[in-house]
N, C-alpha and C positions, 0 to 999 in steps of 0.2 A: 504494500500500500504506500502511495506517495501523496504528499501534500503539496499542491501547486503554490509556488510563490509564498512560502510560509512567512518569511520575514516581512516581505513587502505588504502582504495582506494585513499583518498586525500593525505596520506603520500607517496604513490607510485607515485602520480603526482609530489610531491616535490622532491623525490629521486627515479628515475627509477630503481636504483640498487636493490631496495627492492622487485621488482616484482618476484613472485615465491618463495620468502623466507618465512620462518616461523618467524613471529614477532608479538608482541602485543603492544597495546597502553594502558598505565596505568595512574591512577590518580597521582597527584603530580608530582614528578620527574620521575615516572615510573620505578624506580629502584627496583629490586626484593628483596633487603635486607631491604626495608623500608615498613611500613604499607601502605596499599593501595589496590585498586582493579583493575581488568582488565576492561577497557572500551570497547575495540574492539579487535578482533583477525583476522589475515589474513587467507585466505582459507587454506594455508598449516598448520597453527597452529590449525585451527579447525579440520583438519583431524586427528590430534594426541590427540584430546580430550580436548583442551583448549576452554573455553567458557567465554563470557562476564559475569562479576559479581563475578568471583572467586577471592580469595585473590592473590596478586602478588607472595607472598612467596610459596603458593601452586602451582601456575603455574610454578615457577622456579624449584620446586622439580620434577614436572612431565616432564618438558622439559628444562633442564639446558642450552641447546645450542640455545634456542630461543632468539631472540633479543628483548630487552625491551626498549620502547621509550616513552617519555612523549607526551602529547597531544599538538598540535600546534594550539591553539584556534584562534589566529589572522588570520591564514590561513583558518580555517574552516568557520568563520563567513560570508565572502562574498559569498561563495558557498551555505551556508545554507540559506542565504537571497534569493538568486536566486531560490533555490529549493522551498521555501515557496511561493514566488511570483508566481511561475508556478502553485502551488496548488490552490491559490486564483483565478487565471485566469479561472479555471475550475468550481468553485462552490463558492457560498457564505457561504456554510455550511462545515466547515473544523474542524476536531478534530485532533490536532497534538499529537504525542507521542514522547517524547524525544528520540533521538535528531532530527532525520530526517524523521521518519515515520509519516503517517497520514491516517485518514479515511476521505473520500470525499463523501459527499452525493450528488448524481446527481440530486436530486430534486431542488437543488439550482443552477443548471447549466444554464447559459444563452447562451451557445455556441450551435448552431445547429449541430446535429449529427444524423447519420443514425441508429446506434446501440451503446449500452454501450461498447461493445467489441472494436468497431472501435475507440471510444473516448479514451479508455484505452490504445490502441496501439499507438495512437497519443501522449499521455502523456508519455508513456514508451520511445518513440523515442526522445522526447524532453529532458528527463532526461539522456538518453544515450549521448546526445550532451554535457552534463556536465562531461562526463567520469564516470558516476555512473551506477550501475546495479539495476534496479527496478524490484520488484516482485509485480504484481498487480492482485488482485482477485476481480471479480465483482459479487456481489450476494445481495440478500435481507437479511440484518442483518450483523452486524460487525463480529461476530464470524465465520459465514460461509464464508464471504468474505476473512477473514484472512487465514482460512484453504485453500481456493482456491489459495491465494497468495503463501502460502508455497509449493503448488504443481505446481506452474505455470512454473517452468523450468524442469519439468519431461517429459519424453516421447517425447522429441524434441520440446516442447513448448518454446516460446521465451519471457517469462516473463509476459504473460497475460493469465488468465484462467477465462472464463465467465461461471457462473452457472445460466442458465435461470430459471425464476420463475416457480415453480412446480417441479423442478428437484433437489432441495436441498437435500432431503432425499437420493435419489439414489447416489448422489455424496459423501455425508458425510459417508454413510455406507460402502464405499470402503476403508476408512482410518483406520489405527490403532489408538488405544487410546493414545499411547505415543506421538503422534503429539501434544497433548494438552500441553506438557511440553514446547513447543515453542510458545504457544499462548500468545498474548499481547493485546487481545481485550478489557480488562478492566485495563490495566496498569500493566502487569506482567513482570517478568523476568528482561530483560535488563534495563527497564525504571528506576528501583530502583538503578541500579548500575551506571548509567550515571550521571555525575555532571552537575550543571547548567552552561550555557555558557555565562551568563552575558547579555542576550538579555532582557532588561527591557520591551520592548514592546510586547514580546511574552510570558511573564510569569505573566500575570495578575492573581490576586486573584479573582476568580469568585464566585458568590453565589452558594450554594450547588447544584451540578448537580444531586444529588441523585444517585451517582455512586460509591459504595464502591469499594475498590481495590480488584482485583482477586488475592488472595494470592498464589504465586507459590508453597509455601510449602504445602498448602492445596491441590492444584491440584496434586502435586507429591504423596502425601499421598493417594489421591483418586485413582490415576492410579495404584499404588502399591497394594492397598487394593483390587481393582477389579481383578488385575492380580493373586492374591492369589486364587481367585475362578475361574480361567480360562477364565476370560472375558478380551479380548485383543483388541477388535475392536468395532466400533460404531454399526455395524450390530448386534452384540450380545447384546448391550445395548438396541437397539430399540425393541427387543422382550421381554424385561423384563417388570415387572409391575412398573408403575411410583410411586405408593404409597409405594411399597417396597423400591425403591431407596431413596425416601424422608425420610422414617423411618431410614434408615441406613446411609445416606450421608447428611441429612439435605437438605437445599434449593439448595445446590450444585448439588444434585441429580436431582432436577427439571430442572436446567439449562442444565445439561448433557443430560437428556432424550429428552428435546425439540430440542436440536441441532441434536441428533441422528435421530429423526423422521422428521427433516426438518422444524421445527417451530421456527426459530430463529427470535426473535423480538427485538434484541438489536439495539439501535438507535445511530446515530452519534450526539454527543452533542457538539455544537460550543464551541471553547476555551473561548471566552469572548464576551459578548453582545456588539453590536455597541452602540454608544451614542444615536442614534435616527434612525427612519425609516421615510421617507417622500415620498410623491407622489404629482404630480401636473398635472393639466389640463390646456392646452392653448386653449382658444376658438378662432374660426376663425371669430367670429363676437362679437358684444356686447351682452353678455348673460344676461337675466333677472333673477329675484330671483328664479323662478321655475326651470329654467335650471341649475342654480348654485347649488341649493339644490339637484337636480338629480345627478350632478357631484360629490357632496360631498358623496352621498350614494355609488357611484361607487368607489370613493377613499377609503372609509371605508372598503368596501368588499375586495379591492385589498390589503390594508395594513394588514387586518386581515389574509388573506391567506398567506402573506409573514411572518407574525409573527408566525403563527402556523407551517409553513414550517421549520422555523429556531428554533422552541421551545423557543420563546421569548414572553415576555409580557411587556407592557408599562404602565406608570401611568400618564404621562402628555400628554395632547392633545392640539396642537396649530393650529390655523387657520390663513392663510395669504391670503388677497384678493388684487387684482389689479383692483380697480374700474376705469371705464372710466372717471367718473366725476373728479377724482383727478389725473388721469394719465397724469402727466406732469413731465418734467425733472427739477430737482433742481440742479442748478449750484453753486458750492462752490469754492471760490478763496483761494488757498493755496500756500505756499512757500516751494520749495524743498530744499535739502541740499546745492545746489549751489546758493541759493538766488533768483532763478528764479520763477516767478509767474506761477502757473499751475491751471487748472480748472478741477474739477471732476464733473461727472454727475451721479446722482442717481435717481432712480424711486421711487415715493412715493407709499406706501402701507398702508393698515389698517389691523388690526387683533389683536389677543391676545391668551392666553392659559389658561387652567384650570388644576388643579391637582385632580385626582380621589381619592376616598377613598382607592382603592386597585388596583393592577396591573391587566391588562386585555388584552386579544387578541380577544375579542368578537366583531364581526362586528357591531351588533346592538348597543352596548354600545358606540363604537367609533363614529358611525354615529349620535347617539342621542346627544352626547356632541358637536360634530362638528356642528350640526344644531343649538344647543343652542348658540354657539359662533357666528354663522352667524346671528341669530335673534338679538343678542345684537349689532352687528356692522352694520347691514344693515339699510339703510334709503330708504324711499319710492322713487321709480323711479330710483334708482341707478342701473347701469349695470356694468358688469365685463368682463375683458379681460383674467384674469387668476385666479385660485384658487389653494391653496396648503394646504394639511393636513399633520401634522407631529406628530408622536408618540415618546415621549422621556422617560427618566428615565427607561431604559430597564433593565430587569433581565432575566436570563436563567431559564426556568422552568424545574422541575424535570421530567424525563421520567416516563411513566407508566410501562415500561417493567422491567423485573427482571435482576439484575446484581449480580453475586455470591458474598457473603460476605467473610470477612477474616475467616481463620480457627478457631480463638479463639471464634468466636460468634456461631459456629455450635455445640459445644460440642464434645465429643469423638466419633470416628468412631466405630461402632460395628463390630465384626469379622464375624458375621453370615449374610449371604446374601440369 
């Protein structure tokens, strides 16, 4: 999902006189006589060839009458937080791209919906309430979804384009290759031009996602190279030999060919792993040891499914039990700030945790160690009201799918195709 002209739209909300005018938002003071780059351009500025990422001085030479403005980060932050909160309401699996764009994996969605398109239209309408224009593409694979997003306002569409499973190739093969210059599926183009906004909670350093950056220079070279041989569309790429593309373009050729034939397996990689994942069973009666062990097995299967869904693995396993024998309320007398005596009530539990030799998402391993913990804490004749299993020390796992490497790792492009 992409937000069109995010910065400029917010500036127009601050100053309605900017609507319809050609203006840009720049780094630093935003002045064209100082070093810096363009962060965002208004629709009018985009029509005359100005693009995010270009030097401010070059933008001034191209359009000297365009207004140059600095970024108002204090105004952007509340809107940006609202936007990301809406993303998280739709899925647990979010991969954000600076500043406002994101990939949302619907496998992590807990909202009931009739179709992916209906859910996307609902999100698009909610973003419109913030005064922003969203482009949403729904498809299997990030690259195909972003191509759909780029085409989502064409031919009378209203910002949402759904590519059903099995129709990826027929959709992609209608597009020209130069649309790849706008692709940001692995962090291209604008993302390198945008500065950090100071959101400490959104810029975690995550363990290696296994996702090299898609170099925009490499993509531009590839498109120009193919154009020299009269190849200007995905439909022309689809009929070529994959081995030949790999010999001449490196692994970038594999990525291009697979998109062209509709086999896009790029995955949404969550920004940062949560601290832990946990699940709990409340028994409607006093459960014995056998029933509690059966519940632990189900909890392990459930947690394993959630970990794999979010490409996560955990290393610590914790078990918490609420036994009926010890299920009593403990009252503690405390004094508040006003000197008044207050009573707090807590429920007693038993349990502990263990650290595995390596991170895992395997249900059998989780269940095995959960049952080992249960065997350690269980006493003969004890019955339970609740049981909880928790997986901690999370890391993000590297995807098995291929992401295009930077240009410098591919070697030189050959001229013969």
